[in-house]
N, C-alpha and C positions, 0 to 999 in steps of 0.2 A: 870425886868419890865414885860416881857411876862409871866414868871412863876407866878407872883402875879395876873395877869389877867386870865390866863388860866390854871394854875397849872403846875406841873412838867410833862415833856414829856417823854415818853418811847421810842421815835423814835430813831432808829439807835442803833448799838451795842456798839460803842465807845463813852464814855462820857468824856468830858474834862472840867476842871474848867473854869468858865466864865472869870476869870482874864487871863488865858492862851490864850483863844480865843481873848480877847481884845488886848492883847500884840501882838499876831500873826497878827491880822488885822492892827495894828499900824506899825509893821515892814514891812509888805507887801506894805502899802501905802508910808512909808518912802522911801523904795528902789525905788518904782515906781516914786515918786515925784523927788527925788534927781538924779536919773539916766535918768529921762524923757523917761520912757518906760511904756508900758501898764502893768497893774497889772496881766493880764492874762499871760504874758510872765514870770513875776516873779514867779507866781504860778507853771508854767511849769518847770522853772529852779530849784526852791526850793520847793519841795513838802511839803505840810502842815503836813502830818503824820510824816515826819522826823523831821521838825522843832518844832513841839509841844512837842516832847520828850526832847528837849533842854531847855524848858521854865525855869525850876527851876534853871539852871546854868546861862542861858544867859539873863534873864530878868532884871538883875541888871547891865548889861554891857552896854557900849556905842553902839549905833546902827552900827557905822562903824566897831567896833571891831567884832561884830556879823557877819556882812557881810564878812569881810575879813576871819574870821574863816570858814564860810560856803563855800566861794569860794575856799579856800584851800582844804577843805574836799571833795568837789564835783568836783574839777578840773576846776573851772570857773575862768574867769577874768572879769574885768570891761567892756571889749569889748563885752562880751556876753550880757550885758544889753544895749549896745549902738546900736541903729537901724542902723546908718550909718556904723559902723564897721562890723555889721553882714552882711549887704548888700554888702559891699566891699569884705569881705571874700568869700561870695557866688559867686560874679562875677569873682573874681580872680580864684577861683576853676574851674568855668565853662569855662573861656576863657584863662586859663593858656597856652594852646597849641598855641594860637595866639601871645603870647608875645615873 
């Protein structure tokens, strides 16, 4: 759409296919919606430059399979996406000496 209105952009050094970018946005929103966490957190835990390289292998897979694979690779768990679990872990670490 934008390229038809304004022409191709030469902004940035890395160029990715529009299909890969659409898939990446979909995956980020899927994780954010199903785990009820901010997309900003998902972006922090799963960096785009790393995930975009997985597009050609992962885009035909189930979203949950992709997430499990990334969690395994990056050493994450479902608790990392859960706000209450993260808060509980922080509080336990801070006040462990009082228990």
